[in-house]
N, CA, C and O of each residue as an XYZ file, in Angstrom:
448
protein
N     -26.744    -23.316    -53.312
C     -27.538    -22.328    -52.608
C     -27.640    -21.331    -53.816
O     -26.864    -21.182    -54.761
N     -29.098    -20.536    -53.447
C     -29.727    -19.832    -54.444
C     -28.321    -18.480    -54.432
O     -27.741    -18.202    -53.383
N     -28.047    -17.924    -55.521
C     -27.447    -16.694    -55.753
C     -25.424    -17.596    -55.715
O     -24.487    -16.824    -55.516
N     -25.244    -18.509    -55.839
C     -23.811    -18.970    -55.965
C     -23.985    -19.460    -57.386
O     -24.969    -19.871    -58.002
N     -22.612    -19.272    -57.736
C     -22.204    -19.881    -59.249
C     -22.417    -21.544    -59.271
O     -22.168    -22.351    -58.376
N     -22.946    -21.763    -60.566
C     -23.445    -23.199    -60.460
C     -22.208    -24.044    -61.589
O     -22.127    -23.873    -62.805
N     -21.358    -24.946    -60.741
C     -20.131    -25.208    -62.079
C     -21.029    -26.258    -62.972
O     -21.954    -26.957    -62.559
N     -20.556    -26.187    -64.178
C     -21.138    -27.281    -64.959
C     -22.555    -26.920    -65.185
O     -23.127    -27.906    -65.648
N     -23.173    -26.147    -65.081
C     -24.771    -25.785    -65.521
C     -25.716    -26.716    -64.462
O     -26.790    -27.301    -64.608
N     -24.768    -26.560    -63.311
C     -25.746    -27.857    -62.549
C     -25.995    -27.254    -61.366
O     -24.914    -27.059    -60.810
N     -27.321    -26.683    -60.409
C     -27.311    -26.627    -58.962
C     -27.781    -28.108    -58.142
O     -28.539    -28.960    -58.607
N     -27.163    -28.138    -56.920
C     -27.108    -28.848    -55.823
C     -28.605    -29.031    -55.858
O     -29.161    -30.063    -56.235
N     -29.185    -27.981    -55.450
C     -30.874    -28.253    -54.974
C     -31.557    -28.343    -56.152
O     -31.176    -27.873    -57.224
N     -32.870    -29.128    -55.893
C     -33.726    -29.148    -57.353
C     -34.706    -28.192    -57.195
O     -35.608    -28.336    -58.020
N     -34.863    -27.246    -56.417
C     -35.487    -26.394    -56.578
C     -34.901    -25.015    -57.298
O     -35.441    -23.920    -57.137
N     -33.868    -25.197    -58.013
C     -32.814    -24.475    -58.485
C     -32.287    -24.575    -60.003
O     -31.986    -25.673    -60.470
N     -32.198    -23.540    -60.661
C     -32.121    -23.704    -62.054
C     -30.404    -22.427    -62.146
O     -30.097    -21.449    -61.463
N     -29.592    -23.231    -63.502
C     -28.473    -22.550    -63.164
C     -28.902    -21.687    -64.371
O     -28.986    -22.228    -65.474
N     -29.207    -20.232    -64.205
C     -29.164    -19.262    -65.091
C     -27.872    -18.222    -65.012
O     -27.462    -17.502    -64.101
N     -27.379    -18.478    -66.468
C     -26.222    -17.708    -66.925
C     -25.117    -17.764    -65.621
O     -24.553    -16.778    -65.148
N     -24.946    -19.281    -65.134
C     -23.976    -19.653    -64.036
C     -24.694    -19.312    -62.963
O     -24.061    -19.748    -62.002
N     -25.351    -18.948    -62.707
C     -25.803    -17.948    -60.900
C     -26.983    -18.905    -61.091
O     -27.713    -18.905    -62.082
N     -27.112    -19.891    -59.813
C     -28.322    -20.915    -59.282
C     -29.293    -19.238    -58.861
O     -28.999    -18.099    -58.501
N     -30.787    -20.182    -59.257
C     -31.765    -19.349    -59.091
C     -33.132    -20.118    -58.724
O     -33.202    -21.299    -59.065
N     -34.247    -19.519    -58.037
C     -35.128    -20.316    -57.789
C     -35.897    -20.700    -59.040
O     -36.066    -19.857    -59.921
N     -36.387    -21.976    -59.163
C     -37.312    -22.206    -60.222
C     -38.769    -21.215    -60.492
O     -39.581    -20.757    -59.688
N     -38.700    -21.148    -61.629
C     -40.236    -20.614    -61.364
C     -41.159    -21.252    -61.710
O     -40.898    -22.139    -62.522
N     -42.568    -21.103    -61.282
C     -43.539    -22.181    -61.449
C     -44.127    -22.467    -62.885
O     -44.446    -23.551    -63.373
N     -44.189    -21.126    -63.462
C     -44.480    -21.289    -64.585
C     -43.243    -20.553    -65.629
O     -42.847    -19.398    -65.471
N     -42.832    -21.330    -66.520
C     -41.827    -20.869    -67.479
C     -42.167    -20.016    -68.665
O     -42.984    -20.349    -69.523
N     -41.247    -18.496    -68.655
C     -41.699    -18.452    -69.816
C     -41.314    -18.919    -71.444
O     -40.137    -19.252    -71.588
N     -42.014    -18.966    -72.436
C     -41.418    -19.335    -73.843
C     -40.645    -18.347    -74.302
O     -41.042    -17.234    -74.648
N     -39.251    -18.844    -74.310
C     -37.799    -17.952    -74.853
C     -37.962    -18.167    -76.330
O     -37.647    -17.294    -77.138
N     -38.512    -19.463    -76.718
C     -38.274    -19.490    -78.741
C     -39.638    -20.245    -79.031
O     -40.360    -20.643    -78.118
N     -39.928    -20.406    -80.351
C     -40.824    -21.150    -81.104
C     -40.720    -22.591    -80.632
O     -41.777    -23.215    -80.532
N     -39.593    -23.188    -80.333
C     -39.611    -24.245    -79.842
C     -40.261    -24.903    -78.294
O     -40.652    -26.061    -78.147
N     -40.248    -23.968    -77.373
C     -40.807    -23.739    -76.423
C     -42.393    -23.893    -76.476
O     -43.193    -24.753    -76.110
N     -42.467    -22.688    -77.087
C     -44.241    -22.900    -77.320
C     -44.636    -24.216    -78.143
O     -45.185    -25.089    -77.472
N     -44.452    -24.459    -79.387
C     -44.292    -25.841    -80.098
C     -44.551    -26.641    -78.798
O     -45.703    -26.933    -78.478
N     -43.362    -27.037    -77.965
C     -43.330    -27.742    -77.155
C     -44.606    -27.899    -75.861
O     -44.875    -28.959    -75.296
N     -45.201    -26.699    -75.620
C     -46.083    -26.523    -74.595
C     -47.397    -27.090    -75.300
O     -48.302    -27.638    -74.670
N     -47.398    -26.874    -76.825
C     -48.631    -27.336    -77.478
C     -49.150    -28.439    -77.489
O     -50.288    -28.854    -77.273
N     -47.658    -29.141    -77.919
C     -47.190    -30.784    -78.311
C     -47.339    -31.404    -76.722
O     -47.438    -32.631    -76.709
N     -47.365    -30.840    -75.582
C     -47.915    -31.260    -74.245
C     -49.490    -31.400    -73.731
O     -49.983    -32.210    -72.946
N     -50.074    -30.338    -74.447
C     -51.544    -29.982    -74.395
C     -52.262    -30.773    -75.116
O     -53.300    -31.283    -74.692
N     -51.652    -31.023    -76.636
C     -52.298    -31.933    -77.384
C     -52.417    -33.397    -77.094
O     -53.340    -34.142    -77.425
N     -51.110    -33.749    -76.282
C     -51.035    -35.316    -75.993
C     -51.811    -35.606    -74.873
O     -52.125    -36.794    -74.801
N     -52.268    -34.800    -73.865
C     -53.410    -35.169    -72.855
C     -54.709    -35.011    -73.593
O     -55.571    -35.872    -73.418
N     -54.957    -33.922    -74.464
C     -56.297    -34.357    -74.916
C     -56.487    -35.113    -75.670
O     -57.659    -35.457    -75.822
N     -55.216    -35.869    -76.680
C     -55.157    -36.915    -77.652
C     -55.719    -37.897    -76.885
O     -56.762    -38.404    -77.298
N     -55.092    -38.392    -75.518
C     -55.671    -38.969    -74.466
C     -57.010    -39.018    -73.986
O     -57.502    -40.124    -73.763
N     -57.587    -38.114    -73.820
C     -58.819    -38.027    -73.104
C     -59.789    -38.421    -74.748
O     -60.818    -39.094    -74.816
N     -59.157    -37.850    -75.742
C     -60.210    -38.074    -77.063
C     -60.334    -39.599    -77.126
O     -61.418    -40.158    -77.297
N     -59.031    -40.322    -76.964
C     -58.928    -42.010    -77.267
C     -59.778    -42.704    -76.395
O     -60.065    -43.847    -76.752
N     -60.441    -42.139    -74.921
C     -60.841    -42.760    -74.307
C     -62.510    -42.409    -74.526
O     -63.383    -43.187    -74.141
N     -62.783    -41.189    -75.164
C     -63.479    -40.940    -75.198
C     -64.507    -41.883    -76.769
O     -65.665    -42.299    -76.808
N     -63.471    -41.893    -77.752
C     -63.697    -43.054    -78.691
C     -64.063    -44.546    -78.767
O     -64.766    -45.232    -79.509
N     -63.051    -44.825    -77.350
C     -63.374    -46.214    -77.057
C     -64.398    -46.135    -76.442
O     -64.964    -47.228    -76.439
N     -65.281    -44.890    -75.563
C     -66.571    -45.215    -75.296
C     -68.093    -45.268    -75.652
O     -69.165    -45.765    -75.306
N     -67.389    -44.280    -76.742
C     -68.684    -44.079    -77.838
C     -68.644    -45.712    -78.745
O     -69.538    -46.553    -78.661
N     -67.764    -45.807    -79.327
C     -67.697    -47.169    -79.886
C     -68.086    -48.182    -79.431
O     -68.464    -48.985    -80.285
N     -68.194    -48.655    -77.925
C     -68.718    -49.867    -76.998
C     -70.175    -49.353    -77.084
O     -71.177    -50.062    -77.174
N     -70.130    -48.139    -77.047
C     -71.814    -48.032    -76.754
C     -72.693    -47.961    -77.494
O     -73.898    -48.010    -77.247
N     -71.962    -47.790    -78.854
C     -72.849    -47.882    -80.346
C     -72.842    -49.213    -80.515
O     -73.813    -49.628    -81.147
N     -72.013    -50.074    -80.134
C     -72.223    -51.559    -80.354
C     -72.872    -52.065    -79.833
O     -73.642    -52.747    -80.508
N     -73.028    -52.107    -78.439
C     -74.441    -52.134    -77.444
C     -75.401    -51.687    -78.186
O     -76.164    -52.612    -78.467
N     -75.792    -50.474    -78.734
C     -77.171    -50.431    -79.001
C     -77.454    -51.203    -79.969
O     -78.490    -51.866    -80.016
N     -76.413    -51.200    -80.990
C     -76.505    -51.809    -82.249
C     -77.129    -53.182    -82.028
O     -78.225    -53.489    -82.497
N     -76.244    -54.129    -81.164
C     -77.054    -55.446    -80.632
C     -78.060    -55.632    -80.050
O     -78.766    -56.612    -80.289
N     -78.366    -54.693    -79.113
C     -79.804    -54.992    -78.485
C     -81.089    -53.690    -79.488
O     -82.049    -53.030    -79.091
N     -80.551    -53.817    -80.599
C     -81.683    -52.376    -81.074
C     -82.639    -53.574    -81.852
O     -83.664    -53.193    -82.417
N     -82.291    -54.976    -81.866
C     -83.375    -55.176    -82.327
C     -84.288    -55.752    -83.519
O     -85.300    -56.439    -83.649
N     -83.210    -54.979    -84.430
C     -83.977    -54.540    -85.925
C     -84.420    -53.417    -86.116
O     -84.566    -53.034    -87.276
N     -84.837    -52.380    -84.763
C     -85.114    -51.320    -85.347
C     -84.447    -50.492    -85.870
O     -83.317    -50.203    -85.476
N     -85.163    -49.829    -87.092
C     -84.332    -49.141    -87.903
C     -83.948    -47.521    -87.161
O     -82.896    -46.993    -87.522
N     -84.719    -46.888    -86.272
C     -84.424    -45.870    -85.976
C     -83.328    -45.796    -84.723
O     -82.657    -44.845    -84.319
N     -83.398    -46.932    -84.348
C     -82.365    -47.773    -82.693
C     -80.892    -47.922    -83.916
O     -79.825    -47.376    -83.636
N     -81.042    -48.597    -85.022
C     -79.616    -49.315    -85.441
C     -79.288    -47.742    -85.970
O     -78.431    -47.084    -85.379
N     -79.881    -47.295    -86.896
C     -79.552    -45.349    -87.223
C     -78.602    -44.618    -86.154
O     -77.577    -43.980    -86.396
N     -79.247    -44.892    -84.815
C     -78.496    -44.091    -83.846
C     -77.172    -44.601    -83.586
O     -76.067    -44.063    -83.523
N     -77.640    -45.955    -83.433
C     -76.119    -46.736    -83.088
C     -75.035    -46.352    -84.265
O     -73.919    -45.875    -84.060
N     -75.565    -46.641    -85.443
C     -73.955    -45.981    -86.497
C     -74.193    -44.823    -86.468
O     -73.382    -44.465    -87.322
N     -74.697    -43.887    -86.140
C     -74.137    -42.714    -86.170
C     -73.082    -42.394    -85.018
O     -72.045    -41.743    -85.147
N     -73.601    -43.027    -83.809
C     -72.905    -43.225    -82.584
C     -71.089    -43.203    -83.158
O     -70.167    -42.388    -83.103
N     -71.290    -44.638    -83.712
C     -69.918    -45.260    -84.136
C     -69.188    -44.572    -85.338
O     -67.989    -44.837    -85.433
N     -69.706    -43.764    -86.229
C     -69.247    -43.035    -86.962
C     -68.621    -41.773    -86.873
O     -67.710    -41.342    -87.580
N     -69.350    -41.082    -85.690
C     -68.695    -40.185    -85.157
C     -67.634    -40.388    -84.248
O     -66.805    -39.528    -83.953
N     -67.682    -41.764    -83.725
C     -66.523    -41.732    -82.614
C     -65.085    -42.061    -83.881
O     -63.991    -41.584    -83.578
N     -65.204    -42.876    -85.241
C     -64.536    -42.706    -85.924
C     -64.023    -41.656    -86.814
O     -62.904    -41.785    -87.311
N     -64.914    -40.397    -87.109
C     -64.607    -39.466    -87.238
C     -63.919    -38.101    -86.216
O     -63.655    -36.948    -86.555
N     -63.773    -38.785    -84.867
C     -62.987    -38.070    -83.508
C     -61.791    -38.654    -83.881
O     -60.836    -37.953    -84.215
N     -61.727    -40.114    -83.857
C     -60.343    -40.832    -83.936
C     -59.561    -40.230    -84.964
O     -58.348    -40.314    -84.771
N     -60.031    -39.469    -86.319
C     -59.133    -39.577    -87.376
C     -58.484    -37.910    -87.219
O     -57.359    -37.489    -87.487
N     -59.629    -37.239    -86.703
C     -59.045    -35.952    -86.321
C     -58.811    -35.822    -85.340
O     -58.780    -34.677    -84.889
N     -58.588    -36.698    -84.694
C     -57.440    -36.524    -83.190
C     -56.242    -36.964    -83.414
O     -55.254    -36.659    -82.744
N     -56.270    -38.111    -84.890
C     -55.138    -38.217    -85.025
C     -54.083    -37.477    -85.985
O     -52.862    -37.601    -86.074
N     -54.955    -36.703    -86.639
C     -54.363    -35.335    -87.998
C     -53.682    -34.436    -86.499
O     -52.473    -34.273    -86.334
N     -54.928    -33.858    -85.367
C     -54.165    -32.795    -84.592
C     -53.112    -33.408    -83.993
O     -52.429    -32.497    -83.524
N     -52.513    -34.652    -83.708
C     -51.567    -35.246    -82.984
C     -50.354    -34.973    -84.207
O     -49.240    -34.663    -83.784
N     -50.496    -35.051    -85.301
C     -49.384    -34.770    -86.201
C     -49.201    -33.560    -86.753
O     -48.467    -33.471    -87.738
N     -49.933    -32.243    -86.133
C     -49.866    -30.993    -86.253
C     -48.267    -30.647    -86.070
O     -47.547    -30.270    -86.995
N     -47.806    -30.862    -84.594
C     -46.782    -30.489    -83.879
C     -45.047    -30.487    -84.692
O     -44.109    -29.703    -84.839
N     -45.453    -32.060    -85.088
C     -44.482    -32.631    -85.512
C     -43.930    -32.041    -87.117
O     -42.809    -31.886    -87.603
N     -45.252    -31.825    -87.597
C     -45.189    -31.236    -88.997
C     -44.595    -29.821    -88.827
O     -43.492    -29.605    -89.330
N     -45.173    -28.934    -88.223
C     -44.845    -27.373    -87.718
C     -43.102    -27.993    -87.389
O     -42.290    -27.574    -88.214
N     -42.714    -28.615    -86.648
C     -41.290    -28.440    -86.284
C     -40.625    -29.220    -87.480
O     -39.465    -28.854    -87.673
N     -40.998    -30.040    -88.186
C     -40.282    -30.369    -89.204
C     -39.991    -29.117    -90.208
O     -38.846    -28.907    -90.609
N     -41.100    -28.292    -90.594
C     -41.113    -27.661    -91.732
C     -40.003    -26.145    -90.839
O     -39.148    -25.640    -91.565
N     -40.104    -25.719    -89.716
C     -39.882    -24.506    -89.018
C     -38.192    -24.834    -88.707
O     -37.372    -23.917    -88.737
N     -37.806    -26.234    -88.415
C     -36.637    -26.963    -88.355
C     -36.281    -27.025    -87.085
O     -35.110    -26.875    -86.733
N     -37.046    -27.205    -86.445
C     -37.117    -27.418    -84.858
C     -36.903    -28.786    -84.207
O     -37.615    -29.747    -84.500
N     -35.576    -28.878    -83.020
C     -35.317    -30.352    -83.141
C     -36.413    -30.510    -81.635
O     -36.642    -31.619    -81.151
């Protein structure tokens, strides 16, 4: 129950957290208590953005490929298809770089 002592830092109810040995209600939004919490939150957001970017990259590559195949040799259509595919690859590279930033910061700061 809320307000009771929590043995072994565990509360019986999943809606409660053990804080300083007392069970308290979980907050919807947890405050960042240290740099690790902030980096973890940024990492979770970047994972979602990375997944969305991967979907966009695949769609752009497929779209560019279809345009390339159906261009029938028209220079303008071929150029547009190539630029779509090139921008998709550039977006993928930037997404990979962005995904590597939080682990890099964790290793520099020394946070697990």
